[in-house]
N, C-alpha and C positions, 0 to 999 in steps of 0.2 A: 495573545489570544490562545486558549487551549485548543487542542485537537478536537474536531467535531466527530466524536465516537458515539454511535447509537446502538442500543441493545435491540436485537431482533429475536424471533423465536428460534432461529438456527444458530445464532452467534452474535455478530455485530456488523455494522457498516461504518466505513470511514471515508472521508473525502481525501483524494490523493491528487497531487499535481506532479505529472511525470515530465522529466527532462530527458528525452532520448539522445542517443549518440554522445553520451558523456564519456569522459576518459576512464571512469570506473563506476561500478555499481555501488550505490551508497544511499542511505537515508540522510537527508540534509536539513532536518529541522521542520519548522512549521511556518506556513504563510497563510494568513486569513482563515485559519481553522483547518487547513488542509496539510497533510503530511507531504513534504517535498521528497520525491524519490528520483534519483538519477540512475539511468540504466545505459549500458553501452550499446544495446541493441538499437537498430534503426526502426523508425515507425512505419514499417511496411510488413504486410502479410501477418499481422498480429505478433510479430517478434518482440516488440516493446511490451506488449501486454503479458506475454509469456515470461519475459525477464522480470517484469513487475511482480508477477505471482511468485517467482522464485525468490526474489529479494525480500518481499514481505513475509513469505513463508519462513524463510530463514530467520528473519528478525523476530517474528512472533512465535517461533518454534511450532509451526504447523506445516503439514505437507503443502506443496504448491497447489495441489488439487483442491484444497480447502479455500483457496483465494480465487474469487470470481469477480470480474468487472461487470457491474450491474448497469451502469450508465456511463456513456462517454468513451466507448471502446475506440473510436476513431479520433478522439481529441486528447489534449494534454490533461484537462481536468476530468477526473473520473470519480465515480462512486463505486467503492469496492466492498464486497461482502466477504467476511471471513467466517467460516463455519467452525463450530466447536470451541469458541473462545469468548470469554466474557469481557465486558468493557474494563472492569477492574484489572483483570489479568493482562489485557493488552496495554493499559496505561503503565502497569508495573514493568512489563517487558520493554516497552519503548522508553521508559524513564531510565532504565539501566544502560541504554545505548548512548554512546557519545554522539549527539546530534549537532 
């Protein structure tokens, strides 16, 4: 199943499944339309969300401030908005990564 990327007026949204307290930060493929992201940060005081913004920003070549959790800030399944990026560009950048 392809990633669920949707165009918005400011950029795009994508579904993400976060796995906190991993051994390393990494994008780990797709599961049920969501991008699986592992982060080393624990899921306390927003640290995992900050790490998610950093990892996605690096992968999509946008600043971490352009990545914002829209829904699911306290859970593993999140809806993330990325400002200043088109769906086509995101698909290309994610397609170049070894997932």
